[in-house]
mmCIF file of the C-alpha atoms, coordinates in Angstrom:
data_MODEL
# 
_entry.id   MODEL 
# 
loop_
_atom_site.group_PDB 
_atom_site.id 
_atom_site.type_symbol 
_atom_site.label_atom_id 
_atom_site.label_alt_id 
_atom_site.label_comp_id 
_atom_site.label_asym_id 
_atom_site.label_entity_id 
_atom_site.label_seq_id 
_atom_site.pdbx_PDB_ins_code 
_atom_site.Cartn_x 
_atom_site.Cartn_y 
_atom_site.Cartn_z 
_atom_site.occupancy 
_atom_site.B_iso_or_equiv 
_atom_site.pdbx_formal_charge 
_atom_site.auth_seq_id 
_atom_site.auth_comp_id 
_atom_site.auth_asym_id 
_atom_site.auth_atom_id 
_atom_site.pdbx_PDB_model_num 
ATOM 1   C CA . UNK A 1 1   ? 0.000   0.000    0.000   1.00 0.00 ? 1   UNK A CA 1 
ATOM 2   C CA . UNK A 1 2   ? 1.348   3.435    -0.908  1.00 0.00 ? 2   UNK A CA 1 
ATOM 3   C CA . UNK A 1 3   ? 1.652   5.877    1.939   1.00 0.00 ? 3   UNK A CA 1 
ATOM 4   C CA . UNK A 1 4   ? 1.750   8.905    -0.369  1.00 0.00 ? 4   UNK A CA 1 
ATOM 5   C CA . UNK A 1 5   ? -0.651  9.687    -3.189  1.00 0.00 ? 5   UNK A CA 1 
ATOM 6   C CA . UNK A 1 6   ? 0.762   9.790    -6.706  1.00 0.00 ? 6   UNK A CA 1 
ATOM 7   C CA . UNK A 1 7   ? -2.338  11.332   -8.289  1.00 0.00 ? 7   UNK A CA 1 
ATOM 8   C CA . UNK A 1 8   ? -1.523  14.196   -10.627 1.00 0.00 ? 8   UNK A CA 1 
ATOM 9   C CA . UNK A 1 9   ? 2.119   13.209   -11.062 1.00 0.00 ? 9   UNK A CA 1 
ATOM 10  C CA . UNK A 1 10  ? 3.713   12.250   -14.381 1.00 0.00 ? 10  UNK A CA 1 
ATOM 11  C CA . UNK A 1 11  ? 4.008   8.514    -14.816 1.00 0.00 ? 11  UNK A CA 1 
ATOM 12  C CA . UNK A 1 12  ? 7.507   7.185    -15.369 1.00 0.00 ? 12  UNK A CA 1 
ATOM 13  C CA . UNK A 1 13  ? 10.792  9.067    -15.222 1.00 0.00 ? 13  UNK A CA 1 
ATOM 14  C CA . UNK A 1 14  ? 10.452  12.818   -15.045 1.00 0.00 ? 14  UNK A CA 1 
ATOM 15  C CA . UNK A 1 15  ? 13.433  13.524   -17.328 1.00 0.00 ? 15  UNK A CA 1 
ATOM 16  C CA . UNK A 1 16  ? 12.009  13.910   -20.895 1.00 0.00 ? 16  UNK A CA 1 
ATOM 17  C CA . UNK A 1 17  ? 15.392  14.923   -22.359 1.00 0.00 ? 17  UNK A CA 1 
ATOM 18  C CA . UNK A 1 18  ? 16.374  11.404   -23.390 1.00 0.00 ? 18  UNK A CA 1 
ATOM 19  C CA . UNK A 1 19  ? 13.377  10.927   -25.733 1.00 0.00 ? 19  UNK A CA 1 
ATOM 20  C CA . UNK A 1 20  ? 13.863  10.587   -29.480 1.00 0.00 ? 20  UNK A CA 1 
ATOM 21  C CA . UNK A 1 21  ? 11.294  11.109   -32.244 1.00 0.00 ? 21  UNK A CA 1 
ATOM 22  C CA . UNK A 1 22  ? 11.108  7.718    -34.009 1.00 0.00 ? 22  UNK A CA 1 
ATOM 23  C CA . UNK A 1 23  ? 9.043   6.632    -37.036 1.00 0.00 ? 23  UNK A CA 1 
ATOM 24  C CA . UNK A 1 24  ? 6.711   3.691    -36.368 1.00 0.00 ? 24  UNK A CA 1 
ATOM 25  C CA . UNK A 1 25  ? 6.055   0.887    -38.903 1.00 0.00 ? 25  UNK A CA 1 
ATOM 26  C CA . UNK A 1 26  ? 2.529   2.238    -39.552 1.00 0.00 ? 26  UNK A CA 1 
ATOM 27  C CA . UNK A 1 27  ? 3.957   5.612    -40.733 1.00 0.00 ? 27  UNK A CA 1 
ATOM 28  C CA . UNK A 1 28  ? 3.240   7.591    -37.575 1.00 0.00 ? 28  UNK A CA 1 
ATOM 29  C CA . UNK A 1 29  ? 5.877   9.108    -35.286 1.00 0.00 ? 29  UNK A CA 1 
ATOM 30  C CA . UNK A 1 30  ? 6.303   8.721    -31.538 1.00 0.00 ? 30  UNK A CA 1 
ATOM 31  C CA . UNK A 1 31  ? 8.603   10.062   -28.835 1.00 0.00 ? 31  UNK A CA 1 
ATOM 32  C CA . UNK A 1 32  ? 10.460  6.990    -27.581 1.00 0.00 ? 32  UNK A CA 1 
ATOM 33  C CA . UNK A 1 33  ? 13.459  6.161    -25.509 1.00 0.00 ? 33  UNK A CA 1 
ATOM 34  C CA . UNK A 1 34  ? 16.421  5.323    -27.809 1.00 0.00 ? 34  UNK A CA 1 
ATOM 35  C CA . UNK A 1 35  ? 16.457  1.619    -26.914 1.00 0.00 ? 35  UNK A CA 1 
ATOM 36  C CA . UNK A 1 36  ? 12.735  1.333    -27.654 1.00 0.00 ? 36  UNK A CA 1 
ATOM 37  C CA . UNK A 1 37  ? 13.303  2.800    -31.126 1.00 0.00 ? 37  UNK A CA 1 
ATOM 38  C CA . UNK A 1 38  ? 15.811  0.017    -31.790 1.00 0.00 ? 38  UNK A CA 1 
ATOM 39  C CA . UNK A 1 39  ? 13.270  -2.548   -30.639 1.00 0.00 ? 39  UNK A CA 1 
ATOM 40  C CA . UNK A 1 40  ? 10.696  -1.171   -33.106 1.00 0.00 ? 40  UNK A CA 1 
ATOM 41  C CA . UNK A 1 41  ? 13.236  -1.512   -35.929 1.00 0.00 ? 41  UNK A CA 1 
ATOM 42  C CA . UNK A 1 42  ? 13.948  -5.093   -34.824 1.00 0.00 ? 42  UNK A CA 1 
ATOM 43  C CA . UNK A 1 43  ? 10.233  -5.890   -34.923 1.00 0.00 ? 43  UNK A CA 1 
ATOM 44  C CA . UNK A 1 44  ? 10.160  -5.008   -38.619 1.00 0.00 ? 44  UNK A CA 1 
ATOM 45  C CA . UNK A 1 45  ? 13.121  -7.333   -39.296 1.00 0.00 ? 45  UNK A CA 1 
ATOM 46  C CA . UNK A 1 46  ? 11.506  -10.137  -37.278 1.00 0.00 ? 46  UNK A CA 1 
ATOM 47  C CA . UNK A 1 47  ? 8.274   -9.657   -39.226 1.00 0.00 ? 47  UNK A CA 1 
ATOM 48  C CA . UNK A 1 48  ? 10.138  -9.959   -42.541 1.00 0.00 ? 48  UNK A CA 1 
ATOM 49  C CA . UNK A 1 49  ? 11.996  -13.051  -41.313 1.00 0.00 ? 49  UNK A CA 1 
ATOM 50  C CA . UNK A 1 50  ? 8.817   -14.782  -40.138 1.00 0.00 ? 50  UNK A CA 1 
ATOM 51  C CA . UNK A 1 51  ? 7.040   -13.947  -43.386 1.00 0.00 ? 51  UNK A CA 1 
ATOM 52  C CA . UNK A 1 52  ? 9.853   -15.550  -45.399 1.00 0.00 ? 52  UNK A CA 1 
ATOM 53  C CA . UNK A 1 53  ? 9.873   -18.544  -43.063 1.00 0.00 ? 53  UNK A CA 1 
ATOM 54  C CA . UNK A 1 54  ? 6.121   -19.086  -43.319 1.00 0.00 ? 54  UNK A CA 1 
ATOM 55  C CA . UNK A 1 55  ? 6.101   -18.783  -47.110 1.00 0.00 ? 55  UNK A CA 1 
ATOM 56  C CA . UNK A 1 56  ? 8.434   -21.756  -47.445 1.00 0.00 ? 56  UNK A CA 1 
ATOM 57  C CA . UNK A 1 57  ? 6.491   -24.943  -47.933 1.00 0.00 ? 57  UNK A CA 1 
ATOM 58  C CA . UNK A 1 58  ? 7.970   -28.119  -46.463 1.00 0.00 ? 58  UNK A CA 1 
ATOM 59  C CA . UNK A 1 59  ? 8.571   -30.980  -48.836 1.00 0.00 ? 59  UNK A CA 1 
ATOM 60  C CA . UNK A 1 60  ? 5.792   -33.563  -48.687 1.00 0.00 ? 60  UNK A CA 1 
ATOM 61  C CA . UNK A 1 61  ? 6.651   -36.647  -46.686 1.00 0.00 ? 61  UNK A CA 1 
ATOM 62  C CA . UNK A 1 62  ? 6.895   -39.904  -48.644 1.00 0.00 ? 62  UNK A CA 1 
ATOM 63  C CA . UNK A 1 63  ? 3.905   -42.176  -48.292 1.00 0.00 ? 63  UNK A CA 1 
ATOM 64  C CA . UNK A 1 64  ? 4.659   -45.114  -45.981 1.00 0.00 ? 64  UNK A CA 1 
ATOM 65  C CA . UNK A 1 65  ? 4.509   -48.560  -47.510 1.00 0.00 ? 65  UNK A CA 1 
ATOM 66  C CA . UNK A 1 66  ? 1.158   -50.152  -46.929 1.00 0.00 ? 66  UNK A CA 1 
ATOM 67  C CA . UNK A 1 67  ? 1.249   -52.836  -44.275 1.00 0.00 ? 67  UNK A CA 1 
ATOM 68  C CA . UNK A 1 68  ? -0.865  -55.932  -44.613 1.00 0.00 ? 68  UNK A CA 1 
ATOM 69  C CA . UNK A 1 69  ? -3.043  -56.324  -41.573 1.00 0.00 ? 69  UNK A CA 1 
ATOM 70  C CA . UNK A 1 70  ? -4.860  -59.468  -40.555 1.00 0.00 ? 70  UNK A CA 1 
ATOM 71  C CA . UNK A 1 71  ? -7.721  -59.773  -38.083 1.00 0.00 ? 71  UNK A CA 1 
ATOM 72  C CA . UNK A 1 72  ? -7.264  -62.708  -35.712 1.00 0.00 ? 72  UNK A CA 1 
ATOM 73  C CA . UNK A 1 73  ? -10.416 -64.428  -34.509 1.00 0.00 ? 73  UNK A CA 1 
ATOM 74  C CA . UNK A 1 74  ? -10.875 -66.061  -31.132 1.00 0.00 ? 74  UNK A CA 1 
ATOM 75  C CA . UNK A 1 75  ? -10.541 -69.483  -32.740 1.00 0.00 ? 75  UNK A CA 1 
ATOM 76  C CA . UNK A 1 76  ? -7.249  -68.398  -34.306 1.00 0.00 ? 76  UNK A CA 1 
ATOM 77  C CA . UNK A 1 77  ? -5.937  -67.139  -30.950 1.00 0.00 ? 77  UNK A CA 1 
ATOM 78  C CA . UNK A 1 78  ? -6.788  -70.458  -29.348 1.00 0.00 ? 78  UNK A CA 1 
ATOM 79  C CA . UNK A 1 79  ? -5.027  -72.369  -32.144 1.00 0.00 ? 79  UNK A CA 1 
ATOM 80  C CA . UNK A 1 80  ? -1.879  -70.244  -31.692 1.00 0.00 ? 80  UNK A CA 1 
ATOM 81  C CA . UNK A 1 81  ? -1.977  -70.760  -27.923 1.00 0.00 ? 81  UNK A CA 1 
ATOM 82  C CA . UNK A 1 82  ? -2.325  -74.554  -28.336 1.00 0.00 ? 82  UNK A CA 1 
ATOM 83  C CA . UNK A 1 83  ? 0.586   -74.576  -30.788 1.00 0.00 ? 83  UNK A CA 1 
ATOM 84  C CA . UNK A 1 84  ? 2.756   -72.679  -28.298 1.00 0.00 ? 84  UNK A CA 1 
ATOM 85  C CA . UNK A 1 85  ? 1.828   -75.061  -25.511 1.00 0.00 ? 85  UNK A CA 1 
ATOM 86  C CA . UNK A 1 86  ? 1.974   -78.402  -27.292 1.00 0.00 ? 86  UNK A CA 1 
ATOM 87  C CA . UNK A 1 87  ? 3.941   -77.770  -30.478 1.00 0.00 ? 87  UNK A CA 1 
ATOM 88  C CA . UNK A 1 88  ? 2.697   -77.710  -34.053 1.00 0.00 ? 88  UNK A CA 1 
ATOM 89  C CA . UNK A 1 89  ? -0.267  -79.895  -34.863 1.00 0.00 ? 89  UNK A CA 1 
ATOM 90  C CA . UNK A 1 90  ? 0.114   -82.279  -37.782 1.00 0.00 ? 90  UNK A CA 1 
ATOM 91  C CA . UNK A 1 91  ? -1.991  -81.675  -40.848 1.00 0.00 ? 91  UNK A CA 1 
ATOM 92  C CA . UNK A 1 92  ? -4.611  -84.200  -41.859 1.00 0.00 ? 92  UNK A CA 1 
ATOM 93  C CA . UNK A 1 93  ? -2.359  -85.559  -44.616 1.00 0.00 ? 93  UNK A CA 1 
ATOM 94  C CA . UNK A 1 94  ? 0.536   -85.987  -42.167 1.00 0.00 ? 94  UNK A CA 1 
ATOM 95  C CA . UNK A 1 95  ? -1.662  -87.705  -39.590 1.00 0.00 ? 95  UNK A CA 1 
ATOM 96  C CA . UNK A 1 96  ? -3.071  -90.061  -42.262 1.00 0.00 ? 96  UNK A CA 1 
ATOM 97  C CA . UNK A 1 97  ? 0.418   -90.879  -43.551 1.00 0.00 ? 97  UNK A CA 1 
ATOM 98  C CA . UNK A 1 98  ? 1.632   -91.598  -40.021 1.00 0.00 ? 98  UNK A CA 1 
ATOM 99  C CA . UNK A 1 99  ? -1.358  -93.855  -39.380 1.00 0.00 ? 99  UNK A CA 1 
ATOM 100 C CA . UNK A 1 100 ? -0.804  -95.768  -42.614 1.00 0.00 ? 100 UNK A CA 1 
ATOM 101 C CA . UNK A 1 101 ? 2.909   -96.256  -41.925 1.00 0.00 ? 101 UNK A CA 1 
ATOM 102 C CA . UNK A 1 102 ? 2.196   -97.433  -38.369 1.00 0.00 ? 102 UNK A CA 1 
ATOM 103 C CA . UNK A 1 103 ? -0.134  -100.134 -39.604 1.00 0.00 ? 103 UNK A CA 1 
# 
């Protein structure tokens, strides 16, 4: 809390001798501190840089190779689980050939 009132006083430093008349980007003029005039000039350079940067279009990314996807049913999951547990199951032709040779 301020103990003294500042109403009616000039805001900021009271020494107006270090102000410089600077042109603004919109064509108007303003009394600015010298370092602020440099900042306004830098803003114009930054604006030009960003405009050039945004106008560049990135090269399109190559399309990824299409992957083949397969949906696995519940019956297929069970068959894979049985194969992991008990080894590969013989085909019907293999089972028939084994039965014929055993006889």
